[in-house]
TIFIFI-128853 format. One record per residue (C-alpha): x, z, y. Coordinates in pm, whole numbers, padded with zeros to 5 digits, always signed. Example, Ala and Ser with C-alpha at 12.3 -4.5 7.8 and 13.67 -1.06 7.14 Angstrom:
<marvexs>
+01230+00780-00450/+01367+00714-00106/
</marvexs>
This chain:
<marvexs>
-00290+00818+02949/-00134+01154+02871/-00278+01278+02543/-00373+01633+02448/-00448+01640+02075/-00536+01863+01779/-00559+01656+01456/-00748+01857+01165/-00726+02014+00820/-00383+02003+00658/-00364+01837+00317/-00083+02065+00205/-00353+02309+00105/-00647+02067+00071/-00630+01848-00238/-00969+01692-00161/-01060+01408+00075/-01165+01560+00409/-01370+01379+00671/-01065+01371+00898/-00719+01521+00933/-00650+01725+01243/-00387+01663+01516/-00262+01914+01776/-00059+01861+02087/+00118+02162+02238/+00339+02206+02543/+00528+02524+02471/+00695+02670+02778/+00795+02980+02579/+00841+03043+02206/+00506+03048+02019/+00405+03352+01819/+00428+03358+01441/+00048+03370+01432/+00030+03048+01639/+00270+02870+01405/+00081+02992+01100/-00249+02868+01244/-00105+02522+01308/+00052+02506+00962/-00275+02611+00798/-00515+02389+00995/-00336+02080+01126/-00197+01771+00959/-00005+01647+01263/+00153+01828+01557/+00272+01650+01871/+00507+01854+02087/+00648+01815+02434/+00770+02166+02503/+01141+02090+02486/+01359+02261+02384/+01124+02530+02249/+00946+02296+02009/+01267+02156+01862/+01366+02497+01732/+01029+02542+01557/+01025+02219+01352/+01206+02369+01053/+00984+02679+01063/+00667+02470+01064/+00792+02256+00776/+00874+02568+00577/+00520+02695+00634/+00363+02359+00547/+00592+02087+00407/+00314+01828+00449/+00274+01890+00824/+00386+01593+01034/+00565+01701+01353/+00634+01442+01624/+00800+01475+01966/+00598+01333+02258/+00792+01073+02457/+00693+00851+02751/+00823+00529+02605/+00874+00304+02906/+00921+00559+03183/+01192+00802+03285/+01222+01070+03548/+01493+01198+03773/+01519+01498+03540/+01478+01311+03215/+01497+01478+02876/+01786+01308+02699/+01988+01359+02386/+02335+01524+02388/+02614+01277+02446/+02431+01090+02716/+02546+01320+02995/+02911+01331+03087/+02886+01710+03136/+02694+01978+02942/+02318+01974+02992/+02084+02257+03084/+01761+02253+02878/+01818+01887+02785/+01833+01778+03147/+02134+01596+03286/+02273+01690+03627/+02147+01475+03913/+02428+01223+03892/+02396+01173+03517/+02028+01082+03480/+01920+00741+03357/+01776+00664+03699/+02106+00747+03869/+02330+00565+03623/+02121+00256+03547/+01911+00127+03835/+01940-00211+03661/+01706-00080+03388/+01426-00013+03637/+01141-00252+03712/+01079-00346+04075/+00796-00513+04265/+00804-00827+04481/+00936-00624+04776/+01224-00491+04567/+01084-00138+04548/+01090+00067+04230/+00764+00059+04032/+00618+00404+03959/+00339+00528+03737/+00059+00660+03958/-00026+00916+03687/+00278+01121+03788/+00366+00986+04131/+00722+00900+04219/+00866+01114+03940/+00796+00849+03672/+01004+00532+03704/+00887+00232+03500/+01166+00079+03292/+01230-00276+03169/+01105-00298+02806/+01330-00594+02727/+01655-00460+02873/+01903-00437+02581/+02076-00130+02727/+01750+00059+02768/+01635-00036+02417/+01966+00085+02272/+01938+00414+02462/+01589+00480+02331/+01691+00381+01976/+01972+00638+01982/+01730+00897+02120/+01480+00836+01837/+01753+00873+01575/+01883+01190+01737/+01545+01363+01734/+01474+01298+01368/+01829+01357+01246/+01898+01671+01449/+01569+01858+01417/+01392+01699+01123/+01103+01547+01316/+00887+01318+01104/+00887+01038+01359/+00787+01005+01726/+00472+00974+01935/+00516+00723+02220/+00280+00749+02517/+00216+00506+02803/+00209+00191+02591/+00001-00055+02797/-00103-00401+02668/-00030-00559+03009/+00078-00454+03360/-00277-00513+03488/-00416-00251+03247/-00150+00006+03336/-00150+00289+03589/+00151+00138+03769/+00148+00143+04148/+00251-00224+04178/+00286-00541+03972/+00640-00546+03829/+00864-00850+03851/+00993-00991+03523/+01376-00978+03548/+01400-01281+03320/+01188-01515+03537/+01194-01358+03883/+00814-01389+03898/+00534-01141+03831/+00531-01005+03476/+00267-01202+03284/+00046-01038+03023/+00191-01262+02750/+00555-01188+02838/+00480-00818+02869/+00315-00801+02527/+00607-00984+02368/+00867-00762+02537/+00688-00436+02450/+00654-00552+02088/+01030-00619+02086/+01090-00272+02229/+00871-00112+01961/+01052-00309+01692/+01377-00150+01803/+01221+00196+01793/+01082+00140+01445/+01414+00007+01319/+01584+00321+01448/+01325+00545+01281/+01329+00373+00942/+01073+00539+00714/+00972+00792+00983/+00644+00747+01170/+00608+00552+01492/+00270+00638+01650/+00171+00486+01985/-00091+00585+02242/-00216+00244+02344/-00579+00170+02254/-00761+00342+02541/-01119+00258+02443/-01296+00001+02230/-01367-00218+02533/-01000-00211+02628/-00899-00300+02273/-01145-00591+02266/-01004-00726+02592/-00642-00693+02477/-00663-00726+02098/-00384-00986+02070/-00134-00756+02240/-00256-00445+02057/-00241-00617+01719/+00114-00723+01799/+00209-00364+01874/+00045-00251+01549/+00236-00510+01350/+00532-00280+01423/+00391+00071+01473/+00251+00290+01193/-00059+00390+01386/-00222+00422+01724/-00435+00668+01920/-00758+00572+02095/-00759+00835+02366/-01092+00731+02520/-01292+00707+02199/-01667+00742+02276/-01600+00883+02624/-01348+01002+02879/-01362+01355+03017/-01461+01210+03357/-01761+01014+03223/-02095+01114+03373/-02325+00921+03136/-02313+00812+02770/-02177+00468+02695/-02415+00187+02620/-02478+00101+02257/-02271-00216+02305/-01973-00021+02444/-02012+00246+02174/-02010-00026+01910/-01683-00162+02051/-01531+00184+02001/-01638+00188+01636/-01518-00168+01580/-01176-00096+01733/-01121+00190+01486/-01233-00041+01205/-00985-00309+01320/-00690-00068+01324/-00790+00081+00988/-00820-00264+00831/-00448-00313+00903/-00367-00008+00688/-00260+00188+00998/-00330+00545+01109/-00623+00526+01352/-00635+00840+01564/-00972+00894+01730/-00957+01120+02033/-01257+01234+02236/-01248+01458+02545/-01560+01659+02624/-01724+01597+02962/-01838+01856+03214/-02195+01830+03079/-02062+01933+02735/-01897+02256+02845/-02147+02480+02664/-02093+02555+02295/-02417+02387+02181/-02357+02068+02379/-01994+02056+02267/-02091+02096+01900/-02339+01807+01919/-02090+01588+02104/-01812+01672+01858/-02023+01577+01556/-02149+01262+01727/-01790+01158+01805/-01659+01234+01455/-01947+01057+01280/-01902+00755+01508/-01533+00752+01418/-01615+00769+01047/-01832+00457+01078/-01518+00254+01138/-01234+00459+00987/-01054+00374+00664/-00969+00582+00356/-00927+00956+00392/-00547+00936+00390/-00556+00736+00716/-00826+00928+00907/-00707+01140+01204/-00937+01276+01471/-00984+01542+01739/-01252+01648+01983/-01104+01814+02290/-01314+02090+02446/-01389+02056+02814/-01137+02219+03048/-01230+02240+03418/-01003+02145+03705/-00773+01931+03492/-00630+02224+03298/-00436+02177+02977/-00601+02360+02684/-00294+02307+02471/-00032+02427+02716/+00079+02705+02486/-00024+02880+02168/-00180+02709+01867/-00366+02429+02043/-00732+02351+01979/-00927+02546+01715/-00992+02339+01402/-01341+02189+01367/-01512+02280+01035/-01667+01931+01023/-01320+01788+00962/-01302+01958+00624/-01629+01817+00484/-01520+01637+00167/-01678+01295+00217/-01429+01100+00007/-01347+00737+00085/-01582+00472+00229/-01807+00299-00025/-01840-00002+00209/-01866-00096+00579/-02118+00058+00818/-02462-00098+00853/-02759-00078+01090/-03105+00050+00995/-03338+00013+01291/-03169+00181+01586/-02946+00397+01361/-02604+00320+01214/-02505+00446+00870/-02212+00438+00633/-02190+00551+00271/-01895+00739+00127/-01807+00828-00229/-01939+01179-00171/-02189+01143+00111/-02292+00951+00419/-02283+00957+00798/-02574+00852+01016/-02548+00805+01394/-02796+00751+01674/-02609+00596+01971/-02927+00521+02169/-03108+00705+02448/-03417+00767+02230/-03477+01000+01937/-03499+00836+01595/-03545+00934+01232/-03474+00789+00890/-03547+00850+00523/-03226+00891+00324/-03348+00761-00010/-03221+01069-00190/-03124+01433-00152/-02832+01527+00072/-02680+01846+00206/-02613+01879+00579/-02294+02028+00720/-02500+02342+00789/-02597+02375+00422/-02959+02251+00435/-03096+02017+00166/-03263+01711+00324/-03419+01379+00222/-03467+01256+00580/-03319+01324+00923/-03441+01326+01283/-03170+01258+01537/-03173+01326+01909/-03016+01069+02145/-02637+01044+02101/-02630+01265+01794/-02533+01236+01428/-02536+01398+01087/-02259+01418+00829/-02418+01451+00485/-02295+01537+00138/-02456+01369-00159/-02653+01577-00406/-02627+01425-00753/-02461+01087-00787/-02558+00978-00438/-02866+00873-00244/-02947+00507-00194/-02966+00417+00173/-03111+00106+00325/-02776-00066+00312/-02598+00087+00015/-02546+00405-00180/-02310+00697-00196/-02137+00651-00528/-02089+01006-00643/-01998+01357-00536/-01656+01509-00498/-01720+01872-00579/-01787+02166-00352/-01740+02101+00019/-01598+02374+00238/-01856+02496+00488/-02155+02342+00305/-02394+02444+00032/-02420+02250-00294/-02170+02213-00573/-02171+01843-00648/-02364+01642-00908/-02724+01759-00949/-02701+01766-01330/-02425+02027-01304/-02546+02273-01041/-02491+02615-01193/-02276+02922-01155/-01987+02716-01292/-01943+02907-01619/-02054+02610-01828/-01830+02355-01656/-01484+02249-01755/-01206+02336-01514/-00881+02144-01477/-00525+02248-01403/-00341+01919-01346/+00039+01924-01334/+00227+01607-01238/+00597+01577-01315/+00816+01389-01067/+01164+01319-01210/+01440+01370-00954/+01785+01221-00990/+02062+01476-01021/+01839+01784-01014/+01552+01940-01209/+01221+01754-01207/+00966+01860-00947/+00627+01982-01070/+00314+01974-00855/-00008+02139-00971/-00363+02133-00839/-00673+02303-00972/-01002+02115-00965/-01349+02157-01115/-01446+01925-01397/-01743+01696-01342/-01854+01692-01706/-02022+01988-01876/-01909+02074-02229/-02178+02184-02470/-02109+02262-02830/-01873+01966-02826/-01605+01874-02582/-01688+01634-02303/-01470+01343-02195/-01341+01263-01847/-01121+00977-01737/-00843+01084-01500/-00651+00837-01288/-00352+00894-01062/-00308+00639-00784/-00018+00622-00538/-00182+00559-00200/+00116+00579+00032/+00487+00646+00019/+00695+00782+00302/+00371+00883+00484/+00343+00533+00627/+00390+00267+00358/+00077+00160+00177/+00124+00100-00196/-00055-00175-00383/-00355-00107-00601/-00151-00169-00918/+00017+00171-00877/-00238+00360-01086/-00209+00551-01414/-00516+00636-01622/-00580+00864-01918/-00879+01015-02100/-00910+01388-02152/-01141+01576-02388/-01237+01894-02207/-01370+02225-02331/-01518+02516-02142/-01276+02719-01935/-00944+02598-01798/-00798+02278-01942/-00430+02214-01876/-00336+01850-01819/+00028+01743-01785/+00109+01399-01649/+00451+01229-01639/+00437+00934-01402/+00513+00589-01543/+00822+00405-01430/+00631+00159-01211/+00467+00446-01019/+00804+00613-00975/+00946+00288-00838/+00661+00279-00585/+00772+00610-00432/+01147+00577-00485/+01345+00661-00172/+01049+00824+00003/+01052+01181+00132/+00676+01220+00081/+00394+01052-00105/+00014+01069-00108/-00160+01050-00446/-00529+01036-00531/-00638+01202-00853/-00978+01062-00955/-01221+01179-01222/-01510+00993-01383/-01745+01052-01672/-02085+00947-01803/-02366+01198-01846/-02578+01203-02159/-02834+01003-01961/-02578+00731-01897/-02516+00804-01529/-02157+00776-01410/-02021+01063-01202/-01707+01046-00992/-01491+01279-00788/-01143+01266-00635/-00875+01483-00477/-00570+01402-00265/-00226+01543-00343/+00048+01538-00077/+00394+01570-00233/+00728+01636-00066/+00980+01451-00283/+01302+01550-00109/+01433+01818+00121/+01336+02184+00118/
</marvexs>
């Protein structure tokens, strides 16, 4: 279940709503170059590191380059090794590269924390042979050790939370080499007891982390989630998000999944998103997708499938991992996976759930639509309006090959599909032609432009100002035009959803050229983000054209409220 990830376009520089945010996983064995760090800071929203101690020394540098970048250390939650990475203070003598001497390891000091089988032998994880010892998730001493470790990572290096791998919903779904015995009962560990004990373990980790992120790698695939949803939902009642490492396919798959299995993948992402959690979709290319053309089609198919089930833009995280032969690690060093331009397509938020039209599956967004063909036969569909493809072509219909997809931007206020409509456009999308609402396509000289500055009061120090520039959606003529601006607090602390009441609205009369708008947040919005290090805001625009049609657009603003 080891995960190699690159998560997508960083919102520190993108104040729009991209299709997905990017995640990278790196295993630095030597210090990365400045160019590698700059690439990660410019393209990723989340970085998962397991190159201790090299990565620890780069956290502050990455945060300085991009304060909105989330950096998490990778930790095998319920396993330890004979040369385990531990925090200072655990060893009785000085460590070398975070590794205790042989007599000071967890395995050496606490055999009572290990799980054993019916024969009394230690249980190992087959994924790494006899070097990974499976630990008791309900042992108070082991829980306390891991809690102290979590706190040490975030307090010492400024990590934004942790990424915990090897979270299995039951022993039978694990890669363990034997069925462990439950130390509390003396009998085989049942699925129910295991789920309860792992949830208790995760609760301890989350309590230690406080407002920092707890992300788990537990979902596997949609079929696995469906078979273990009670356990997974229990884990997610504690964790801030989860990765589905086998979304759409595993790298070892030799044939596409059936439509029924594919649909389970989409539904599992929808289930996690409906809880307000980060749903990380992760797809590994297969050997048949090693060529650039095949990889591009597979990447778009995977991302569009993910978007059918994913939630609002602030919660969407995805990566497609290029094929690497012979089990190699493409993220061993350097800057990880190259960013996928499809991630930056500014779709906005979902306008409703996905729906089926014939053999195709579609979903409308506030600035476009995705359409997916998961079958083994080619299929086509009329779109009910004009759209722009990710390659810049204007289309009113699409023809899709088997296991393929299109990600489309609305032209005008949206095209009505068979099951709904895209309710507006959100301005120019990076990597695509078209500039938004059809009534306003021009060279931009006749459109209002906005410079929005939001003031965040800060106790005991000068107020923080955050500014974004955005195109207006109304077009002034001889008179000014009117837009309604609203500021909504989506999340605080990068994990806590904020209720829909946290919104502030005002009307602005705009003229040609740059219009400066200054906003001081109301007290109730400030209370919603009080005590948080970061917050995510959505700035929305709306207006009515002279023909009475309502146009909408939105941008995201990520704000660091404390620290450097």
